[in-house]
MARBA-3410 file (N, C-alpha, C, O; in Angstrom, 1 decimal):
245
241.7,-5.7,-10.8,241.1,-4.4,-10.9,239.6,-4.5,-11.1,238.8,-3.8,-10.4 ~ 239.2,-5.3,-12.0,237.7,-5.5,-12.3,237.0,-6.1,-11.0,235.9,-5.7,-10.7 ~ 237.7,-7.0,-10.4,237.2,-7.6,-9.1,237.0,-6.5,-8.0,236.1,-6.5,-7.3 ~ 238.0,-5.6,-8.0,237.9,-4.5,-7.0,236.7,-3.6,-7.3,236.0,-3.2,-6.4 ~ 236.5,-3.3,-8.6,235.3,-2.5,-8.9,234.0,-3.2,-8.6,233.1,-2.6,-8.0
233.9,-4.5,-8.9,232.7,-5.2,-8.6,232.5,-5.3,-7.1,231.4,-5.1,-6.6 ~ 233.6,-5.5,-6.3,233.4,-5.6,-4.9,233.0,-4.3,-4.3,232.1,-4.2,-3.4 ~ 233.5,-3.2,-4.8,233.1,-1.8,-4.3,231.7,-1.6,-4.6,230.9,-1.1,-3.8 ~ 231.2,-1.9,-5.8,229.8,-1.6,-6.2,228.9,-2.5,-5.4,227.8,-2.1,-5.0 ~ 229.3,-3.8,-5.2,228.5,-4.7,-4.4,228.3,-4.3,-2.9,227.3,-4.5,-2.4
229.4,-3.8,-2.3,229.4,-3.5,-0.9,228.9,-2.1,-0.6,228.3,-1.8,0.4 ~ 229.3,-1.1,-1.5,229.0,0.3,-1.3,228.1,1.0,-2.3,227.8,2.1,-2.2 ~ 227.7,0.2,-3.4,226.9,0.8,-4.4,227.8,1.6,-5.4,229.0,1.7,-5.2 ~ 227.2,2.1,-6.4,227.9,2.8,-7.5,228.6,4.1,-6.9,229.7,4.4,-7.3 ~ 227.9,4.7,-5.9,228.5,5.9,-5.3,229.8,5.6,-4.5,230.6,6.5,-4.3
230.0,4.3,-4.2,231.3,3.9,-3.6,232.5,4.1,-4.5,233.6,4.3,-4.0 ~ 232.3,4.2,-5.8,233.4,4.5,-6.7,233.8,5.9,-6.6,234.9,6.3,-7.1 ~ 233.0,6.7,-5.9,233.4,8.2,-5.8,233.7,8.5,-4.3,233.7,9.7,-3.9 ~ 234.1,7.5,-3.5,234.5,7.7,-2.1,235.7,8.6,-2.1,236.6,8.5,-2.9 ~ 235.7,9.6,-1.3,236.8,10.5,-1.1,236.9,11.6,-2.2,238.0,12.1,-2.4
235.8,11.9,-2.9,235.8,12.8,-4.0,236.2,14.2,-3.5,236.9,15.0,-4.2 ~ 235.8,14.6,-2.3,236.2,15.9,-1.8,237.7,16.0,-1.5,238.3,17.1,-1.7 ~ 238.3,14.9,-1.2,239.8,14.8,-1.0,240.5,15.0,-2.4,241.5,15.7,-2.4 ~ 239.9,14.4,-3.4,240.4,14.6,-4.7,240.3,16.0,-5.2,241.3,16.6,-5.8 ~ 239.2,16.7,-4.9,239.0,18.1,-5.3,240.1,19.0,-4.6,240.7,19.9,-5.2
240.3,18.7,-3.3,241.3,19.5,-2.5,242.7,19.3,-3.1,243.4,20.3,-3.2 ~ 243.0,18.1,-3.5,244.3,17.8,-4.0,244.5,18.5,-5.4,245.5,19.1,-5.6 ~ 243.5,18.5,-6.2,243.6,19.1,-7.5,243.7,20.6,-7.4,244.4,21.3,-8.2 ~ 243.0,21.2,-6.5,243.0,22.7,-6.3,244.3,23.2,-5.7,244.5,24.4,-5.8 ~ 245.1,22.3,-5.1,246.3,22.7,-4.6,247.5,22.3,-5.5,248.2,23.1,-6.0
247.7,21.0,-5.6,248.8,20.4,-6.3,248.7,20.8,-7.8,249.7,21.3,-8.4 ~ 247.6,20.4,-8.5,247.5,20.6,-9.9,247.6,22.0,-10.4,248.2,22.3,-11.4 ~ 246.9,22.9,-9.7,246.9,24.3,-10.1,248.3,24.9,-9.9,248.8,25.6,-10.8 ~ 249.0,24.5,-8.8,250.3,25.0,-8.5,251.3,24.5,-9.6,252.2,25.3,-10.0 ~ 251.2,23.3,-10.0,252.3,22.7,-10.9,252.3,23.3,-12.3,253.3,23.5,-12.8
251.1,23.7,-12.8,251.1,24.3,-14.1,251.7,25.7,-14.0,252.4,26.2,-14.9 ~ 251.3,26.4,-13.0,251.9,27.8,-12.8,253.4,27.7,-12.6,254.2,28.4,-13.3 ~ 253.9,26.7,-11.8,255.3,26.6,-11.5,256.1,26.1,-12.8,257.2,26.5,-13.0 ~ 255.4,25.3,-13.6,256.1,24.8,-14.8,256.3,26.0,-15.8,257.4,26.1,-16.3 ~ 255.4,26.8,-16.0,255.5,28.0,-16.9,256.6,28.9,-16.3,257.4,29.4,-17.1
256.6,29.2,-15.0,257.6,30.1,-14.4,259.0,29.5,-14.5,260.0,30.2,-14.7 ~ 259.1,28.1,-14.3,260.4,27.5,-14.4,260.9,27.5,-15.8,262.1,27.7,-15.9 ~ 260.1,27.4,-16.8,260.6,27.4,-18.2,261.1,28.8,-18.5,262.1,29.0,-19.2 ~ 260.4,29.9,-17.9,260.9,31.2,-18.1,262.2,31.4,-17.5,263.1,32.1,-18.0 ~ 262.4,30.9,-16.3,263.6,31.1,-15.5,264.8,30.5,-16.1,265.9,31.1,-16.1
264.6,29.3,-16.8,265.8,28.6,-17.4,265.8,28.9,-18.9,266.7,28.3,-19.6 ~ 264.9,29.6,-19.4,264.9,30.0,-20.9,264.5,28.8,-21.7,265.0,28.6,-22.8 ~ 263.5,28.0,-21.3,263.0,26.9,-22.1,261.7,27.2,-22.8,260.9,28.0,-22.3 ~ 261.4,26.5,-23.9,260.1,26.5,-24.6,259.8,25.1,-25.1,260.6,24.2,-24.9 ~ 258.7,25.0,-25.8,258.3,23.7,-26.3,259.3,23.0,-27.2,259.3,21.8,-27.4
260.1,23.8,-27.9,261.1,23.3,-28.8,262.5,23.1,-28.2,263.4,22.7,-28.9 ~ 262.6,23.3,-26.9,263.9,23.1,-26.2,264.2,21.6,-26.1,263.3,20.7,-26.2 ~ 265.4,21.2,-25.9,265.8,19.8,-25.7,265.1,19.2,-24.5,264.6,19.9,-23.6 ~ 264.9,17.8,-24.6,264.1,17.1,-23.5,264.7,17.4,-22.1,263.9,17.5,-21.2 ~ 266.0,17.4,-22.0,266.6,17.6,-20.6,266.2,18.9,-20.0,266.0,19.0,-18.8
266.1,19.9,-20.8,265.7,21.3,-20.3,264.2,21.3,-19.9,263.9,21.9,-18.9 ~ 263.4,20.7,-20.7,262.0,20.6,-20.3,261.8,19.7,-19.0,261.0,20.1,-18.1 ~ 262.6,18.6,-18.9,262.5,17.8,-17.7,263.0,18.6,-16.5,262.5,18.4,-15.4 ~ 264.0,19.4,-16.7,264.5,20.2,-15.5,263.4,21.2,-15.1,263.2,21.3,-13.9 ~ 262.7,21.8,-16.0,261.6,22.7,-15.6,260.5,22.0,-15.0,259.9,22.4,-14.0
260.2,20.8,-15.5,259.2,19.9,-14.9,259.5,19.5,-13.5,258.7,19.4,-12.6 ~ 260.8,19.2,-13.3,261.3,18.8,-11.9,261.2,19.9,-10.9,260.7,19.7,-9.8 ~ 261.5,21.1,-11.4,261.4,22.3,-10.5,259.9,22.5,-10.1,259.6,22.8,-8.9 ~ 259.1,22.4,-11.1,257.6,22.6,-10.8,257.1,21.5,-9.9,256.3,21.8,-9.0 ~ 257.5,20.3,-10.1,257.1,19.2,-9.3,257.5,19.3,-7.8,256.7,19.0,-6.9
258.7,19.8,-7.6,259.2,20.0,-6.2,258.3,21.0,-5.5,258.0,20.7,-4.3 ~ 258.0,22.1,-6.1,257.2,23.1,-5.5,255.7,22.6,-5.3,255.2,22.7,-4.2 ~ 255.1,22.0,-6.3,253.7,21.6,-6.2,253.6,20.4,-5.3,252.6,20.3,-4.6 ~ 254.6,19.5,-5.2,254.5,18.4,-4.3,254.5,18.8,-2.9,253.7,18.2,-2.1 ~ 255.2,19.8,-2.5,255.3,20.3,-1.2,254.0,21.0,-0.8,253.4,20.8,0.2
253.5,21.9,-1.7,252.3,22.7,-1.5,251.0,21.7,-1.4,250.2,22.0,-0.6 ~ 251.0,20.7,-2.2,249.8,19.8,-2.3,249.9,18.6,-1.3,249.0,17.8,-1.4 ~ 250.9,18.5,-0.5,251.0,17.4,0.4,249.8,17.1,1.3,249.4,16.0,1.4 ~ 249.3,18.1,2.0,248.1,17.8,2.8,246.9,17.3,2.1,246.3,16.4,2.5 ~ 246.7,17.9,0.9,245.6,17.4,0.1,245.8,16.0,-0.4,244.9,15.2,-0.6
247.0,15.7,-0.7,247.4,14.3,-1.1,247.1,13.3,0.0,246.5,12.2,-0.3 ~ 247.5,13.6,1.2,247.2,12.7,2.4,245.7,12.5,2.5,245.3,11.4,2.7 ~ 245.0,13.6,2.5,243.5,13.5,2.7,242.9,12.6,1.6,242.0,11.8,1.9 ~ 243.3,12.8,0.4,242.8,12.0,-0.8,243.0,10.5,-0.6,242.1,9.7,-0.7 ~ 244.3,10.2,-0.2,244.7,8.8,-0.1,243.9,8.2,1.1,243.4,7.0,0.9
243.8,8.9,2.2,243.1,8.3,3.4,241.6,8.1,3.1,241.0,7.1,3.4 ~ 241.0,9.1,2.5,239.5,9.0,2.3,239.2,8.0,1.2,238.2,7.3,1.4 ~ 240.0,7.8,0.2,239.7,6.8,-0.8,240.0,5.4,-0.3,239.3,4.4,-0.8 ~ 240.9,5.2,0.6,241.2,3.9,1.1,240.5,3.5,2.4,240.7,2.4,2.9 ~ 239.7,4.4,3.0,239.1,4.2,4.3,238.1,3.1,4.3,238.0,2.3,5.2
237.3,3.0,3.2,236.2,2.0,3.2,236.7,0.6,3.2,236.1,-0.4,3.6 ~ 238.0,0.4,2.7,238.6,-0.9,2.6,239.1,-1.5,3.9,239.4,-2.7,4.0 ~ 239.1,-0.6,4.9,239.6,-1.0,6.2,238.5,-1.6,7.0,237.3,-1.4,6.8 ~ 238.9,-2.4,8.1,237.9,-2.9,9.0,237.2,-1.7,9.7,237.8,-0.7,9.9 ~ 235.9,-1.9,10.0,235.1,-0.8,10.6,235.8,-0.1,11.8,235.7,1.1,12.0
236.5,-0.9,12.6,237.1,-0.3,13.8,238.3,0.5,13.5,238.8,1.2,14.4 ~ 238.9,0.4,12.3,240.1,1.1,12.0,239.8,2.2,11.0,240.8,2.9,10.6 ~ 238.6,2.4,10.7,238.3,3.5,9.7,238.3,4.9,10.4,238.1,5.0,11.6 ~ 238.7,5.9,9.6,238.9,7.2,10.1,237.6,8.0,10.0,237.3,8.9,10.8 ~ 236.7,7.6,9.0,235.4,8.2,8.9,235.4,9.7,8.8,234.6,10.4,9.4
236.3,10.3,7.9,236.2,11.7,7.7,235.0,12.1,6.9,234.6,11.4,6.0 ~ 234.3,13.2,7.3,233.1,13.6,6.7,233.4,14.2,5.3,232.7,14.0,4.3 ~ 234.4,15.0,5.2,234.9,15.6,4.0,236.3,16.1,4.1,236.9,15.9,5.2 ~ 236.9,16.7,3.1,238.3,17.0,3.2,238.7,18.0,4.3,239.7,17.9,4.9 ~ 237.8,19.0,4.5,238.1,20.0,5.5,238.1,19.4,6.9,238.9,19.6,7.8
237.1,18.5,7.1,237.0,17.7,8.4,238.2,16.9,8.6,238.7,16.8,9.7 ~ 238.7,16.3,7.5,239.9,15.5,7.6,241.1,16.4,8.0,241.9,15.9,8.9 ~ 241.3,17.5,7.4,242.4,18.4,7.8,242.4,18.8,9.3,243.4,18.8,10.0 ~ 241.2,19.2,9.7,241.0,19.6,11.1,241.3,18.5,12.1,242.0,18.7,13.0 ~ 240.8,17.3,11.8,241.0,16.2,12.7,242.4,15.7,12.7,242.9,15.3,13.7
243.1,15.8,11.5,244.5,15.4,11.5,245.3,16.3,12.4,246.2,15.8,13.1 ~ 245.1,17.6,12.3,245.8,18.5,13.1,245.5,18.3,14.6,246.4,18.3,15.5 ~ 244.2,18.1,14.9,243.8,18.0,16.3,244.3,16.6,16.9,244.7,16.6,18.1 ~ 244.2,15.6,16.1,244.5,14.2,16.7,245.9,13.8,16.5,246.4,13.0,17.3 ~ 246.6,14.3,15.5,247.9,13.9,15.2,249.0,15.0,15.2,250.2,14.7,15.1
248.5,16.2,15.3,249.4,17.3,15.4,249.7,17.9,14.0,249.4,17.3,13.0 ~ 250.3,19.1,13.9,250.6,19.8,12.6,251.5,19.0,11.8,251.5,19.0,10.6 ~ 252.4,18.2,12.4,253.4,17.4,11.6,252.7,16.4,10.8,253.3,15.9,9.8 ~ 251.5,16.0,11.1,250.8,15.0,10.3,250.5,15.5,8.8,250.4,14.7,7.9 ~ 250.5,16.8,8.7,250.3,17.4,7.3,251.5,17.2,6.4,251.4,17.3,5.2
252.6,16.9,7.1,253.8,16.7,6.3,254.2,15.2,6.2,255.3,14.9,5.7 ~ 253.3,14.3,6.6,253.6,12.9,6.5,253.8,12.5,5.1,253.0,12.8,4.2 ~ 254.9,11.8,4.8,255.2,11.3,3.4,255.6,12.4,2.5,255.5,12.2,1.3 ~ 256.0,13.6,3.0,256.3,14.7,2.1,257.5,14.4,1.2,257.5,14.8,0.0 ~ 258.4,13.6,1.7,259.6,13.3,0.9,259.2,12.4,-0.3,259.6,12.9,-1.4
258.6,11.3,-0.1,258.2,10.5,-1.3,257.2,11.2,-2.2,257.2,11.0,-3.4 ~ 256.3,12.1,-1.6,255.4,12.8,-2.4,256.1,13.8,-3.3,255.7,13.9,-4.5 ~ 257.0,14.6,-2.7,257.8,15.5,-3.6,258.6,14.8,-4.6,258.7,15.2,-5.8 ~ 259.2,13.7,-4.2,260.0,12.9,-5.2,259.1,12.4,-6.3,259.4,12.4,-7.5 ~ 257.9,11.9,-6.0,256.9,11.5,-7.0,256.4,12.6,-7.8,256.3,12.4,-9.0
256.2,13.8,-7.2,255.8,14.9,-8.0,256.9,15.4,-9.0,256.6,15.8,-10.1 ~ 258.1,15.3,-8.5,259.2,15.6,-9.4,259.2,14.7,-10.6,259.4,15.1,-11.8 ~ 259.1,13.4,-10.4,259.1,12.4,-11.5,257.9,12.6,-12.4,258.0,12.6,-13.6 ~ 256.7,12.9,-11.7,255.5,13.1,-12.5,255.6,14.3,-13.5,255.3,14.1,-14.7 ~ 256.0,15.4,-13.0,256.1,16.6,-13.8,257.2,16.6,-14.8,257.1,17.1,-15.9
258.3,15.9,-14.4,259.4,15.8,-15.3,259.1,14.9,-16.5,259.5,15.1,-17.6 ~ 258.2,13.9,-16.2,257.8,12.9,-17.2,256.6,13.3,-18.0,256.5,13.3,-19.2 ~ 255.5,13.8,-17.2,254.3,14.1,-17.9,254.3,15.4,-18.6,254.0,15.5,-19.8 ~ 254.6,16.5,-17.9,254.6,17.8,-18.6,255.7,17.9,-19.6,255.5,18.4,-20.8 ~ 256.9,17.5,-19.3,258.0,17.6,-20.3,257.8,16.7,-21.5,258.1,17.1,-22.6
257.3,15.4,-21.2,257.1,14.5,-22.3,256.0,15.0,-23.2,256.0,14.7,-24.4 ~ 255.0,15.6,-22.6,253.9,16.2,-23.5,254.4,17.2,-24.4,254.2,17.2,-25.6 ~ 255.2,18.2,-23.9,255.8,19.2,-24.8,256.7,18.6,-25.8,256.7,19.0,-27.0 ~ 257.5,17.5,-25.4,258.4,16.9,-26.4,257.6,16.2,-27.5,257.9,16.3,-28.6 ~ 256.6,15.3,-27.1,255.9,14.6,-28.1,255.1,15.5,-29.0,255.0,15.3,-30.2
254.5,16.6,-28.4,253.8,17.6,-29.2,254.7,18.2,-30.3,254.4,18.4,-31.4 ~ 255.9,18.6,-29.8,256.9,19.3,-30.7,257.3,18.3,-31.8,257.4,18.7,-33.0 ~ 257.5,17.0,-31.5,257.9,16.0,-32.5,256.8,15.8,-33.5,257.1,15.7,-34.7 ~ 255.5,15.7,-33.1,254.4,15.5,-34.0,254.3,16.7,-34.9,254.0,16.5,-36.1 ~ 254.5,17.9,-34.4,254.4,19.0,-35.3,255.6,19.1,-36.2,255.5,19.5,-37.4
256.8,18.8,-35.7,258.0,18.9,-36.5,258.0,17.9,-37.7,258.4,18.2,-38.8 ~ 257.4,16.7,-37.5,257.3,15.7,-38.5,256.1,15.8,-39.4,255.8,15.0,-40.3 ~ 255.3,16.9,-39.1,254.1,17.2,-39.9,253.1,16.0,-39.9,252.3,15.8,-40.8 ~ 253.1,15.3,-38.7,252.1,14.2,-38.6,250.7,14.8,-38.3,249.7,14.3,-38.7 ~ 250.7,15.9,-37.5,249.4,16.6,-37.2,249.7,18.1,-37.3,250.9,18.6,-37.2
248.6,18.9,-37.5,248.7,20.3,-37.2,248.5,20.5,-35.7,248.3,19.6,-35.0 ~ 248.6,21.8,-35.3,248.4,22.1,-33.8,247.0,22.1,-33.5,246.3,23.1,-33.4 ~ 246.4,20.9,-33.4,244.9,20.8,-33.1,244.7,19.7,-32.1,245.6,19.2,-31.4 ~ 243.4,19.4,-31.9,243.0,18.5,-30.8,243.5,17.1,-31.0,243.8,16.4,-30.0 ~ 243.7,16.7,-32.3,244.3,15.3,-32.5,245.7,15.2,-32.1,246.2,14.2,-31.5
246.5,16.3,-32.3,247.9,16.4,-31.9,247.9,16.4,-30.4,248.8,15.7,-29.8 ~ 247.1,17.2,-29.7,247.1,17.2,-28.3,246.7,15.9,-27.6,247.3,15.5,-26.6 ~ 245.7,15.2,-28.2,245.3,13.9,-27.7,246.4,12.9,-27.8,246.6,12.1,-26.8 ~ 247.0,12.8,-28.9,248.1,11.8,-29.1,249.3,12.1,-28.2,249.8,11.2,-27.6 ~ 249.7,13.4,-28.1,250.8,13.7,-27.3,250.5,13.4,-25.8,251.4,12.9,-25.1
249.3,13.7,-25.4,248.9,13.5,-24.0,248.8,12.0,-23.7,249.1,11.6,-22.6 ~ 248.4,11.2,-24.7,248.3,9.8,-24.5,249.7,9.2,-24.2,249.9,8.4,-23.3 ~ 250.6,9.6,-25.0,252.0,9.2,-24.9,252.6,9.6,-23.5,253.3,8.9,-22.8 ~ 252.3,10.9,-23.2,252.8,11.4,-21.9,252.2,10.7,-20.7,252.9,10.5,-19.7 ~ 251.0,10.3,-20.8,250.3,9.6,-19.7,251.0,8.2,-19.4,251.1,7.8,-18.3
251.3,7.5,-20.5,252.0,6.2,-20.4,253.4,6.4,-19.8,253.8,5.6,-19.0 ~ 254.1,7.3,-20.3,255.5,7.6,-19.8,255.4,7.9,-18.3,256.1,7.3,-17.5 ~ 254.5,8.8,-17.9,254.4,9.2,-16.5,254.0,8.1,-15.6,254.5,8.0,-14.5 ~ 253.0,7.2,-16.0,252.6,6.1,-15.2,253.8,5.2,-14.9,253.9,4.8,-13.7 ~ 254.6,4.9,-15.9,255.7,4.0,-15.7,256.8,4.6,-14.8,257.3,3.9,-13.9
257.1,5.8,-15.1,258.2,6.5,-14.3,257.8,6.7,-12.9,258.6,6.5,-12.0 ~ 256.5,7.0,-12.6,256.1,7.3,-11.3,255.6,6.2,-10.4,255.4,6.3,-9.2 ~ 255.5,5.0,-11.0,254.9,3.9,-10.3,255.6,3.5,-9.0,254.9,3.4,-8.0 ~ 256.9,3.4,-8.9,257.6,3.1,-7.7,257.3,4.1,-6.6,257.0,3.8,-5.4 ~ 257.4,5.4,-6.9,257.2,6.5,-5.9,255.7,6.5,-5.5,255.4,6.8,-4.4
254.8,6.2,-6.5,253.4,6.3,-6.2,253.0,5.2,-5.2,252.2,5.5,-4.3 ~ 253.5,4.0,-5.4,253.2,2.9,-4.5,253.7,3.2,-3.1,253.0,3.0,-2.1 ~ 254.9,3.7,-3.0,255.5,4.0,-1.7,254.8,5.1,-1.0,254.5,5.0,0.2 ~ 254.5,6.1,-1.8,253.8,7.3,-1.2,252.4,6.9,-0.7,252.0,7.3,0.5 ~ 251.7,6.1,-1.4,250.3,5.7,-1.0,250.4,4.8,0.3,249.5,5.0,1.2
251.4,3.9,0.4,251.5,3.1,1.5,251.9,3.9,2.8,251.4,3.6,3.9 ~ 252.7,4.8,2.6,253.1,5.7,3.8,252.0,6.5,4.3,251.7,6.6,5.4 ~ 251.3,7.2,3.3,250.2,8.1,3.7,249.0,7.4,4.2,248.3,8.0,5.1 ~ 248.7,6.2,3.8,247.5,5.5,4.2,247.8,4.9,5.6,246.8,4.5,6.3 ~ 249.0,4.8,6.0,249.3,4.2,7.3,249.0,5.2,8.4,249.2,6.4,8.2
248.6,4.7,9.5,248.3,5.6,10.7,249.3,5.3,11.8,249.9,4.2,11.9 ~ 249.5,6.3,12.7,250.4,6.1,13.8,251.8,6.1,13.3,252.2,6.9,12.5 ~ 252.6,5.2,13.9,254.1,5.1,13.7,254.5,4.2,12.5,255.6,4.2,12.1 ~ 253.5,3.4,12.0,253.9,2.4,11.1,254.3,2.9,9.7,255.0,2.2,8.9 ~ 254.0,4.2,9.4,254.3,4.7,8.1,255.3,5.9,8.2,255.4,6.6,7.2
256.0,6.0,9.3,256.8,7.2,9.4,258.1,7.1,8.6,258.7,8.1,8.2 ~ 258.7,5.9,8.4,259.9,5.7,7.8,259.7,5.1,6.4,259.2,4.0,6.2 ~ 260.3,5.9,5.4,260.2,5.4,4.0,261.1,4.1,3.8,260.7,3.2,3.1 ~ 262.3,4.2,4.4,263.2,3.0,4.3,262.6,1.8,4.9,262.8,0.7,4.4 ~ 261.9,1.9,6.1,261.3,0.8,6.7,260.2,0.2,5.8,260.0,-1.0,5.7
259.4,1.1,5.2,258.3,0.6,4.3,258.9,-0.1,3.1,258.4,-1.1,2.6 ~ 260.1,0.4,2.5,260.7,-0.3,1.4,261.2,-1.7,1.8,261.0,-2.6,1.1 ~ 261.9,-1.7,2.9,262.4,-3.0,3.4,261.3,-4.0,3.6,261.4,-5.2,3.2 ~ 260.2,-3.6,4.2,259.1,-4.5,4.5,258.5,-5.0,3.2,258.2,-6.2,3.0 ~ 258.2,-4.1,2.3,257.6,-4.4,1.0,258.5,-5.3,0.1,258.0,-6.3,-0.5
259.8,-5.0,0.1,260.8,-5.9,-0.6,260.8,-7.3,-0.1,260.9,-8.2,-0.8 ~ 260.8,-7.4,1.3,260.9,-8.7,1.9,259.6,-9.5,1.7,259.7,-10.7,1.4 ~ 258.4,-8.9,1.7,257.2,-9.6,1.6,256.7,-9.8,0.1,256.1,-10.8,-0.1 ~ 257.1,-8.9,-0.8,256.6,-8.9,-2.1,257.6,-9.0,-3.2,257.3,-9.2,-4.4 ~ 258.8,-8.7,-2.9,259.9,-8.6,-3.9,259.9,-7.3,-4.6,259.0,-6.4,-4.4
260.9,-7.1,-5.5,261.1,-5.8,-6.2,259.9,-5.3,-7.1,259.7,-4.1,-7.3 ~ 259.1,-6.3,-7.6,258.0,-5.9,-8.4,256.9,-5.2,-7.7,255.9,-4.7,-8.3 ~ 257.0,-5.1,-6.4,255.9,-4.3,-5.6,255.9,-2.9,-6.1,254.9,-2.2,-6.0 ~ 257.0,-2.4,-6.7,257.1,-1.0,-7.1,256.2,-0.7,-8.3,255.9,0.4,-8.6 ~ 255.8,-1.8,-9.0,254.9,-1.6,-10.2,253.5,-2.2,-9.9,252.7,-2.5,-10.8
253.2,-2.5,-8.6,251.9,-3.0,-8.3,250.8,-2.0,-8.6,250.9,-0.9,-8.2 ~ 249.8,-2.4,-9.3,248.7,-1.5,-9.6,249.0,-0.6,-10.8,248.4,0.4,-11.0 ~ 249.9,-1.1,-11.7,250.3,-0.2,-12.9,249.1,0.0,-13.8,248.8,1.1,-14.2 ~ 248.3,-1.1,-14.0,247.2,-1.0,-15.0,246.1,-0.1,-14.4,245.7,0.8,-15.2 ~ 245.7,-0.2,-13.1,244.7,0.8,-12.6,245.2,2.2,-12.6,244.5,3.1,-12.9
246.6,2.3,-12.3,247.2,3.7,-12.3,247.2,4.3,-13.7,246.9,5.4,-13.9 ~ 247.5,3.4,-14.7,247.4,3.9,-16.1,246.0,4.3,-16.5,245.8,5.3,-17.2 ~ 245.1,3.5,-16.1,243.7,3.8,-16.5,243.1,5.0,-15.8,242.3,5.7,-16.3 ~ 243.7,5.3,-14.6,243.3,6.5,-13.9,244.0,7.7,-14.5,243.4,8.8,-14.7 ~ 245.3,7.6,-14.7,246.1,8.7,-15.2,245.8,9.1,-16.6,245.9,10.3,-17.0
245.6,8.1,-17.5,245.5,8.4,-18.9,244.3,9.3,-19.3,244.6,10.3,-19.9 ~ 243.1,9.0,-18.8,242.0,10.0,-19.2,242.2,11.4,-18.5,241.9,12.4,-19.0 ~ 242.8,11.3,-17.3,243.1,12.6,-16.6,244.1,13.4,-17.4,243.9,14.6,-17.6 ~ 245.2,12.8,-17.8,246.2,13.5,-18.6,245.6,14.1,-19.9,245.9,15.2,-20.2 ~ 244.9,13.2,-20.6,244.3,13.7,-21.9,243.4,14.9,-21.7,243.4,15.9,-22.4
242.5,14.8,-20.7,241.5,15.9,-20.4,242.2,17.1,-20.0,241.9,18.2,-20.4 ~ 243.3,17.0,-19.1,244.0,18.1,-18.6,244.6,18.9,-19.7,244.5,20.1,-19.8 ~ 245.3,18.2,-20.6,246.1,18.9,-21.7,245.2,19.4,-22.8,245.4,20.5,-23.3 ~ 244.1,18.7,-23.1,243.2,19.2,-24.1,242.5,20.5,-23.5,242.4,21.5,-24.3 ~ 242.1,20.4,-22.3,241.5,21.6,-21.7,242.4,22.8,-21.6,242.1,23.9,-21.9
243.7,22.4,-21.2,244.7,23.5,-21.0,245.0,24.1,-22.4,245.1,25.4,-22.4 ~ 245.1,23.4,-23.4,245.4,23.9,-24.8,244.2,24.8,-25.2,244.5,25.8,-25.9 ~ 243.0,24.4,-25.0,241.8,25.2,-25.4,241.7,26.5,-24.6,241.4,27.5,-25.2 ~ 242.0,26.4,-23.3,242.0,27.6,-22.5,243.1,28.6,-22.9,243.0,29.8,-23.0 ~ 244.3,28.0,-23.2,245.4,28.8,-23.7,245.1,29.5,-25.0,245.4,30.7,-25.3
244.4,28.7,-25.9,244.0,29.3,-27.2,243.0,30.4,-27.0,243.0,31.4,-27.7 ~ 242.1,30.2,-26.0,241.1,31.3,-25.7,241.7,32.5,-25.2,241.3,33.6,-25.6 ~ 242.7,32.4,-24.3,243.4,33.5,-23.8,244.1,34.3,-24.9,244.1,35.5,-24.9 ~ 244.8,33.5,-25.8,245.5,34.1,-26.9,244.5,34.9,-27.8,244.8,36.0,-28.3 ~ 243.3,34.3,-28.0,242.3,35.0,-28.8,241.8,36.3,-28.2,241.7,37.3,-28.9
241.6,36.3,-26.8,241.2,37.5,-26.2,242.3,38.6,-26.2,241.9,39.8,-26.2 ~ 243.5,38.2,-26.3,244.6,39.1,-26.4,244.9,39.6,-27.8,245.7,40.5,-28.0 ~ 244.2,39.0,-28.8,244.4,39.3,-30.1,245.6,38.7,-30.8,246.1,39.1,-31.8 ~ 246.2,37.6,-30.1,247.4,36.9,-30.6,247.1,35.9,-31.7,248.0,35.4,-32.3 ~ 245.8,35.6,-31.8,245.4,34.6,-32.9,244.9,35.3,-34.1,244.5,34.6,-35.1
END
């Protein structure tokens, strides 16, 4: 991982670490926004709250993940392609200018079906992510409060989100690896998930499913902590404006 960072900085400069940032923004504005809305609505639908059993929270998270994974699939493809483009040989690079250019070119050059490439693994990964990240955050937060380890404050939110990020990284690693390999592939080489699994198992063995766990953990951990701390503060602000605090 350190070698990858050094190579990126050496070949593309510090700004190379931010390659594909517009793809990341597009993904966050579709997938991430949708999943929080869908999680709250799913909890209402099945009658769950933060004190509900883990299986009920996981069910609500799974429902939210399925919806958000489908909605955010085009943004996910754009993000994966833009972030991995510079690592390819010059003649194989896609050279998208930004996320909107990527969407337009994908439809024009590969057809509308290209926006659904890898939707199966992506939805599966989103189900795992939300069932593990959102549900485990609510579970850990409730346990910390129940055991009087913390009050409902930023220390509680940070600890619960740290634990949730670790759980989510481990649970999602196999689907994440498969999703990235399918989405970054061009043409017919990435159309079949089963073909990708067979090839990876043959060449790398079963541990390919956890390849890049440490970089994934380092990426997801600060994101998870910032998301939940921000979410809790915004929720507290909304409650304050309503006079509920």
